C-alpha positions as CSV (number, residue, x, y, z in Angstrom):
1,M,-8.1,-11.6,-1.3
2,L,-4.3,-11.4,-1.3
3,V,-3.9,-15.1,-0.6
4,D,-6.4,-15.8,-3.4
5,L,-4.3,-13.6,-5.8
6,K,-1.2,-15.5,-4.9
7,A,-3.0,-18.8,-5.3
8,R,-4.2,-17.8,-8.8
9,G,-0.6,-17.1,-9.9
10,L,0.6,-13.7,-8.8
11,A,4.1,-15.0,-8.2
12,I,6.0,-11.7,-8.3
13,A,5.1,-9.4,-5.3
14,P,3.7,-6.0,-6.2
15,E,6.2,-3.2,-5.9
16,L,3.8,-0.9,-4.1
17,A,0.4,-1.2,-2.5
18,I,-1.8,1.9,-2.1
19,G,-4.4,2.0,0.6
20,D,-6.1,3.9,3.5
21,G,-5.4,3.4,7.1
22,A,-7.1,0.0,7.3
23,L,-4.7,-1.9,9.5
24,G,-6.0,-5.3,8.4
25,F,-5.0,-4.7,4.8
26,W,-1.5,-3.6,5.7
27,K,-1.0,-6.6,8.1
28,A,-2.3,-9.0,5.4
29,M,0.0,-7.4,2.8
30,D,3.0,-7.8,5.1
31,E,2.2,-11.5,5.6
32,V,1.4,-12.4,2.0
33,F,3.8,-10.0,0.1
34,P,6.4,-8.8,2.7
35,S,8.6,-7.1,0.1
36,T,5.7,-4.8,-1.1
37,R,6.2,-1.2,-0.1
38,H,3.3,0.8,1.4
39,Q,1.8,4.0,0.0
40,R,-0.8,5.7,2.1
41,C,-3.6,7.3,0.2
42,W,-3.3,11.1,0.4
43,L,-7.0,11.7,0.2
44,H,-7.8,9.5,3.2
45,K,-4.8,10.9,5.1
46,T,-5.9,14.4,4.4
47,R,-9.3,13.7,5.8
48,N,-7.9,12.0,8.9
49,I,-5.6,15.0,9.6
50,L,-8.4,17.6,9.0
51,N,-10.7,15.8,11.4
52,K,-8.1,16.6,14.2
53,A,-8.3,20.4,13.6
54,A,-10.9,23.1,14.0
55,K,-13.1,23.7,11.0
56,S,-11.9,27.3,10.7
57,V,-8.3,26.2,9.9
58,Q,-9.2,23.2,7.7
59,P,-9.2,25.1,4.4
60,G,-5.7,26.5,5.0
61,M,-4.5,23.2,6.4
62,K,-5.7,21.4,3.4
63,K,-3.7,23.7,1.1
64,D,-0.6,23.1,3.2
65,L,-1.1,19.4,2.9
66,A,-1.4,19.7,-0.9
67,E,1.9,21.6,-0.8
68,I,3.4,18.3,0.5
69,W,2.1,15.8,-1.9
70,M,2.4,18.2,-4.9
71,S,6.1,18.9,-4.1
72,P,8.4,18.2,-7.1
73,D,10.7,15.9,-5.1
74,R,11.1,14.1,-1.8
75,A,13.3,16.8,-0.3
76,A,10.8,19.5,-0.9
77,A,8.0,17.3,0.5
78,E,10.0,16.6,3.6
79,K,10.6,20.3,4.1
80,A,6.9,21.0,3.5
81,I,6.1,18.4,6.3
82,D,8.5,20.2,8.6
83,V,6.8,23.5,7.8
84,F,3.4,22.0,8.4
85,A,4.5,20.6,11.8
86,A,6.0,24.0,12.9
87,K,2.9,25.8,11.8
88,Y,0.3,23.6,13.4
89,G,2.1,21.6,16.0
90,A,1.4,23.9,19.0
91,K,-2.3,24.1,18.5
92,Y,-3.1,20.8,16.7
93,P,-0.5,18.3,17.9
94,K,-2.8,15.3,17.0
95,A,-3.1,16.5,13.4
96,V,0.7,16.8,13.1
97,E,1.2,13.4,14.8
98,C,-1.3,11.9,12.3
99,L,0.9,13.2,9.4
100,E,4.3,12.4,11.0
101,K,3.5,8.8,11.8
102,D,3.0,7.9,8.2
103,R,5.7,10.1,6.7
104,M,7.5,7.3,4.8
105,P,4.4,5.6,3.4
106,L,3.0,8.9,2.3
107,L,6.2,9.7,0.3
108,A,6.8,6.3,-1.2
109,F,5.5,7.4,-4.6
110,Y,8.7,9.5,-5.1
111,D,10.6,6.2,-5.8
112,F,8.5,5.6,-9.0
113,P,8.3,7.4,-12.4
114,A,6.9,10.9,-12.1
115,E,4.3,10.0,-14.8
116,H,2.8,7.4,-12.3
117,W,2.5,9.8,-9.3
118,V,-1.0,10.9,-10.2
119,H,-2.1,7.2,-10.0
120,L,-0.1,6.3,-6.9
121,R,-1.0,9.1,-4.5
122,T,-4.6,8.0,-3.9
123,T,-7.0,5.1,-4.1
124,N,-9.8,7.4,-5.4
125,P,-10.0,5.9,-9.0
126,I,-10.7,2.5,-7.5
127,E,-13.1,3.8,-4.9
128,S,-15.2,5.7,-7.5
129,V,-15.8,2.4,-9.3
130,F,-16.8,0.7,-6.1
131,A,-19.1,3.6,-5.3
132,T,-20.9,3.1,-8.6
133,V,-21.3,-0.7,-7.9
134,R,-22.4,0.0,-4.3
135,H,-25.0,2.6,-5.5
136,R,-26.6,0.2,-7.9
137,T,-26.5,-2.9,-5.7
138,V,-28.2,-1.1,-2.8
139,R,-31.0,-0.1,-5.2
140,A,-31.5,-3.7,-6.2
141,K,-32.4,-4.8,-2.7
142,G,-32.5,-8.5,-2.1
143,A,-33.4,-9.5,-5.6
144,L,-29.9,-10.9,-6.1
145,S,-28.7,-14.4,-5.9
146,A,-24.9,-14.9,-5.6
147,T,-24.8,-15.5,-9.4
148,T,-26.8,-12.5,-10.4
149,A,-24.9,-10.3,-8.0
150,K,-21.6,-11.3,-9.6
151,L,-23.0,-10.7,-13.0
152,M,-24.4,-7.3,-12.1
153,V,-21.1,-6.2,-10.5
154,F,-19.2,-7.5,-13.6
155,K,-21.5,-5.5,-15.9
156,L,-21.2,-2.4,-13.8
157,V,-17.4,-2.6,-13.7
158,M,-17.3,-3.2,-17.4
159,A,-19.5,-0.1,-18.0
160,A,-17.3,2.0,-15.6
161,A,-14.2,0.8,-17.4
162,K,-15.1,2.7,-20.5
163,T,-14.5,6.0,-18.7
164,W,-11.2,5.1,-17.0
165,R,-8.2,7.1,-17.7
166,R,-5.3,5.4,-19.4
167,L,-2.2,4.8,-17.3
168,K,0.3,7.6,-17.8
169,G,3.8,6.5,-18.5
170,E,3.0,2.9,-19.3
171,N,6.4,2.8,-21.2
172,Q,8.0,3.0,-17.7
173,L,6.5,-0.3,-16.5
174,P,9.1,-2.5,-18.2
175,K,11.8,-0.5,-16.4
176,L,10.2,-1.0,-13.0
177,I,9.7,-4.7,-13.7
178,S,13.3,-5.2,-14.6
179,G,14.3,-3.5,-11.3
180,I,15.5,-0.1,-12.5
181,K,15.3,2.4,-9.6
182,F,13.8,5.8,-9.8
183,I,14.7,8.8,-7.5
184,D,12.2,11.7,-7.3
185,G,10.4,10.3,-10.4
186,V,13.5,10.1,-12.6
187,Q,15.5,7.0,-13.6
188,S,18.5,6.8,-11.3
189,P,21.9,7.7,-12.8
190,E,23.3,4.2,-12.2
191,A,20.4,2.7,-14.2
192,V,21.0,5.1,-17.1
193,S,24.7,4.3,-17.3
194,Q,23.9,0.5,-17.1
195,T,21.4,0.7,-20.0
196,A,23.8,2.8,-22.1
197,A,26.6,0.3,-21.7
């Protein structure tokens, strides 16, 4: 898929790729677009971490994980990770290790406009569309040729698109494209002074 995107004209590498723990995707991303940064999906990571803990502590652990990704800045998120590790490390070291190993990719969204964070922290909006397509195509059982399958998927995605939320902070996209840096969701001071000059 990534090679096909590049072949069809995606000449500028994406700034950020959001995905779950599928190692094949990240390996392919590194080969095709080596400069693209990784953002791990918080929803998938939360599930992975909770699977390594007793059911009785999962509700509290889930709240503590939300404290991390809902932090107002990277420093607060880093501190929340440290608090999580101290709180659960003795009893659930595998859960803490699962969080710690992806610390940087989990916090990559802090280097983008704060308005975009809601879109960058998870792959859920994309997955809900795929779930709709999967639900309908499973019901159609074997009545699809390659052509009719493509048409059906196209029509399902077009119908789903009517309910999509608009991108928040689309006015920030030209800044990202021009290379302006963001720190904790805010345009960096150097970029502000350069644009004022």
